[in-house]
N, C-alpha and C positions, 0 to 999 in steps of 0.2 A: 820302193822309192816314193810312191805316192803317199803312203802311210807316213814316212819320215817328213815329207813336205807338210802334210796336214798337222802333224804334232808341232813342227817348227812354227807354222803360221799361228796356231792356237796359243802356243806358249808366248810368242812375242806380241800377239794381239792383246793378251792379258797384261803382261808386264809393261809393255809400252804405254798402254792406256792408263795403268796405275801411276807410273812416274810422270806421264803427261799431265794427269790431274794435279799431281804435286807441283809440277813446274808451272802450271797456270796459276795455282793458288800462291806460289812463291812470287810470281810477277806482280800479282795484285797487291800482296802485302808489302812488297818493296816499294811499289809506286805510291801507295797510300802512306807508308812511313816517311818517304822522302817529302811528300806534300805536307804531312803533319810537322815535321822538323822545319820545313821551309816556312811555315807560318810563324814558328818561334823566331827563326833567324831574321825575318822581316822587320822585327822590332828592335834589332840592334844594328850598328854600323856595319856596312857590307865587308869592310876589311877585317873585322873582329871575328866574323863567323868562322872562317877557315881555321883560325887558331883554336877556337873552341872545339871544332870538329876534329882537329888533330889531337887535342887533348883527350877527347873521348876515345879515339882509336887507340891511343897509348894505354888507356885503362883496360879496354876490351882485350888488347893483345896480351895482357897479363894472364888471361884465361886461355886465349887461343891465338898463337902468333900467325896462324893461317890467314888472319884478316889483313895482314899487311899487303899492300900492292893491289894490282888490278884483278888478280884472281885467275886470269886466263893462263899464264905460265904454270900455275899450280894445277889447274885442270889438265893441261896438256901432259905434264909429267905424271900425274896420277893415272891417267888413261894409258900412256905409253910404257910406263915403267913399273906400275903397281896394280895393274888390273882394275883401275878405277877406284882405288881405295881413297876415300875422303872421309875425314873425321865427321862423325854424326853431329857433334856440337857446332861444327863449322856453319851449318845452315843458319842457326840463330846468331852466332857471333858475326858472321859476314853480313847478315841482314842489318844488325844494329850499327856496325861499323860503316857500312855503305850509306845508310840513311843519315848518319851523323856527318860523314864526309861531304856527300852531295847536297843534303839538305841545309848544311851550314855554308853553302856557297863554294865549297871546293869544286875545282874544275875537273870533270870526268864523266864517263858514261856508266851504263848499267850492264853491259854485256859481260864483263869479267865477273862481277858479283853474281849474275844469273847463271853463268856456267858452273861456278863453284857451288852455288846453292842447289842448283838442279841435280848435279852429280852427288852432292851430299845427301839429298833426299833419296836418290836411287840407292845409295850406299846403306841408308837406313832400312830400306825395303829388304835388302839382301841379308840383313842381320836377323830378320824374322825367321825363326827356326824352320817352320813348315814350308816357307818359300825358298829358303836358301838351298834346301836339298834338291830343288829343281833347276839349279843353276851351276854351271861350271866356272872356272876362273875366267874364261874368255866371255861367257855370258855376262858376268859381272862387269867386265870391261865395257861391253856393248851397252849394258843397262846404264852405266854411268854416262855414256854418250847420249843415250835416249833421255835421261833425266835432264841433262844440260839442254838438249834440243827442245824439250818441253817448255823450259823456262824462256829460251831465246825466241821460240815461235810465238809465245804469248806476249813477251814484253815488246817485240817489234811488230806484232800482229802480222806475222809472216809464217803461215803454216808449212809451206814447202821450204822456203829459204832458211828458216830456223833449223830444220833438220840437216840440211846440207852444210850450213855454217858449222854446226857443232862437230861434224865429221871431217870437213875440209880443212879446218883450222889446225888439225892435229899434226899434219905433216907438211913438209916443204912442197912436194910435188906429187902427192898421191892421194887417192880417194878410194877407201876400201868399201866395196859394194855391200858386203854383209852388214856394215854399219848403217847403211842408208835406210833400209826398210824400217827397222825399229825407230830410228831417229826421226824420220819423216812422220811416221804414225804418231809418235809421242808429241812431236811439234804441232801436229794438227789438233790433237786432243788439248794440248796446252792452249792453243789459240781459241778453241771453242769454249773452254772454261773461262778464259779471260774475257771473251766477247759476251758471255752470258751475264757477267757481273759489271762489265765496263762497256767498251764499244768495239765494233768490228770495222769501223772506218779505217781507212789508210792512215798511217802515222802523220803524213803530211798531205795537205790539200793543195793540189796543183791547179793552175789556170788551164782553161781549154787550149788545146794545141793540136793542129793538123800537121803531121809529119811531112816534111819537104826534103827531097834528096839534096837540094842545094845547101841545106844546113849541116850536112854531115861533116864538113870541114871544121865548123865551129864546135861540134861535139868532140872531134879529135883534139882541138886546141884546149878545150876544157879539161879533157882527160889527161892531156900532157901536162898542163899546168898543175892539176890536182896531183898527179903522180910525183912531180918534182917538189911540190910544196910538202907532201908527206915524207919525202926523203929528208928534207930539211927538218921536219918534225921528228923523224926517227933519229937523226944524227944528234939533235939537241937533247932529246930525251935520254939517249944513251950516254952522252957526255955528263949529264947531270946524274944519271945513275952511277957512273964512275966516281963522281964526287961524293955521292952518298955512301958508296962503298968505303971510301976513304974515311969519312966521318964515323962510319960504323966501327972501323978498326981503331979509331981514336976513343972508342967508348961512348959515343953519342947516339948509337943506333936506336935506343929506346925512345929518344926524344925527337927523332927525325920527322914524325908527322906534325909535331908542333912547329918545328923550324920550317917545314914546307908550308904549313898553314900561314905562317908569318909572311913568307916570301909571296905566296899566292895573294894574300891580303894586299900587299904593296902593289901588285899588278892590277888588282881589282879597283884600286883607287884611280887608276888612269883608264882602264878598260873594264868597266863594270859588266859589259856584255859577255865577258869570258867566264862568268860565274855559272855554276851548275852544269847541267848537261849541254845547254845551248840549243835545245830543240825549238824553243819558242822563237829564238832569233832566226833560226833557219826558216821557220814558217813565215816570219815577218819579211825576210829577204825574198822569199818566193813572190811576194806581192808588192814589194817596195824596193826597187833598185836603189843602190847607194853609190857614192862616189868611189873611185878607185883608191884614193888616198885613205879614206876612212876604212875601206875594206882591208887594206894592207895593215893598218893599225890593229884591226880586229884580229886578223890571222896571227900576227906576232903575239898579241896578247893571249890569245887562246893556246898557242904553242907553249908559251912559257908558264901560263897558269896551270895547264894540264901537267906539264913536266914537273913543276914544283909540287903539285898535289900528289901525283901517282908515283913519281920516282923517289919522293921522300916518304913513301910507304903509306900514303893515304889510301883509303879503300874505295876505288872507283876504276872504271874501265876506260878503254882507249878508242873504241869504235865510234861512239857518237862525237867525241872531239875530232876524229878523222873525217866524219861526215860534215861537221862544221867547217873544217878546213876545205873540204871538197866543195861545199856549197858556196863558200866565199870565192873559191877559184873560178867556179862557173859564173858567179856574179861579176867578177873582174873582166872576164871575157865578154860578158853581156854589156857591161858599161863601156868597155874598150871600143866595141863596134856600134854602140848607141842603140841597142834594142829596146831600152825602156821597159815598159810593161807588156810588150808583145808576148805571145805564147812561147816563143823560142827562148825567152829569158828563163822561164821555169824549166824548160828542157835542158838548158845549159847547166843549171843548178843540179839537175838530175845527173847529167853526165859527170859533173864534178864530184858529186857524192859517190857515185858508183866507182869512178877512177881512184878516188882517195882510199876507199875501203879495200878494193882489190890490191892496191899498192902496198898499204900499210900492213895488212895481214896475210897477203898472198893467197887470197880466196876468190879468184875470178868468177867461178861459177856461182858461189854463194852470194857474192857482191851483186851480180846481175839480178838474181832472183829476189834477194832481200830488198833491193832498191825498187824493183818493179812492184813488189807487193806492198811496199811502204808508200808509194806515190801514185800508183795506178798504171794500167797497161798502155794508155795513150802516149806515154813518153818512154815506152819500153825500148825503142830503137836507140835513144840517147843513152839509156842505161847500159845496153849491151856494148856500144861503141866505147863509152867512157871506161867501162870495166876492162875491156881488152887492152886499150891503150895505157891505162893506169898500171895494169899488171905488167905490161912489157917494160914500162919505165922503172918500176920499183921492185920487180921480183927478186932482185939480187940483194935487197936491203930490207930486212924485216924487223918490226919493232919488238917482237917476242924473241928474246936472245936465246932461248933454248930450242929454237928452230935451227938445226945444223944437219947437213946431209949425212954426217957420220954418227949421229946420235943413235942410241939403241932403238928409240922409237921409230926413226925413219927406216933403219935397216929391218925392223920388225915388219913395217909396212910392205917392204919388198917381198918378204916371205909370205905374207898374206896374199899378195897378188899371185904369187906362184901357186899357192893353194887354190885360189879362185880358178885359175886356168886349168889346174889338174882336175878339179871336180867338174868343171864345165865339160872337159874332155870325157870324163867318165859318164856324165849324163848323156852326152851326144852318142857315145858308143852304146849305151843301154837302150837308146831310143831307136837305134838303127835296126 
């Protein structure tokens, strides 16, 4: 038994480190590519950028249609239904498509592209002949998760949360423990690689804040509002997806990213803050409270800009827009009670972001840890409460439509849990 454990540990120490390095490098290249394209887009009108980005996605899709959309559903299906099989060329095509979409002011995040690029890199590793012979089909599934985790841990600077997110997002209400060790190890390696060439600082810089039990009720309110805001976001996103499905049946599927870019451009004429990922605005909001009316305009603009970008097959994720919506929700609660620039203001934004992420993707554990690692432990209490409340509000309504209790992937997870319990029992008996 001890020999088996040693072999298992050594094998995954090697493979998880390998794909973690790939994930970290992928995150660096994507960030730099978005910044480079952003420099070009800054020279043209803000409304024109998403149209150009959409046109580039259309061209890239002629080589690889996997570039369409956020990438998260494709990652989920690949892991659950095809042992993590992702095309090797998808790494490059998703990189270029995502840099084009986000860099040219399309509204979206980076988690979807990172999940797909990380798993694509892992798939490339399994095609190397002398490495493939050391992996089973289930090993390749786990390796795909680890590859995605390495990229997520790097891009969000979250060594623990990145690993848990890549595993927890796969199923509606389960977390398979055999996925966790390789995923967290890979995520940590990805974070180290990213930190070596970039920064290890938290993604958002928070103001100093001393936790006070009297403020718990405000964390709950921020989590509630964020949860309901993301339900609205999810409903609007799915409605627009239904419309794009109809356009696809009418023969316009190829041109959807361009149409979506045009609609996004119209939104940006009125709400330019909705462009790109929105992380700069979140940082600004942490230190500069805004009026409730302006915040409401921002959240409506971000919801529609993201829906037009991603539902119309632009290449961008949905997590950072959810964080944007959550941050605005926390800002609204802060402004409602007149907290101004007090430390509780940043704590409410933290609770809102955590609640929005837990609600929109059904990942309460990952949401808590990701947000804490992204902002710092001094607002950890707000992150935990926001995540729990947001999850309770939105767990019945998920933005990834391939999350269904009767899906093959979810049923497979139940079988995995049975195996876990069986082997735990065998281990206990052998130790007696």
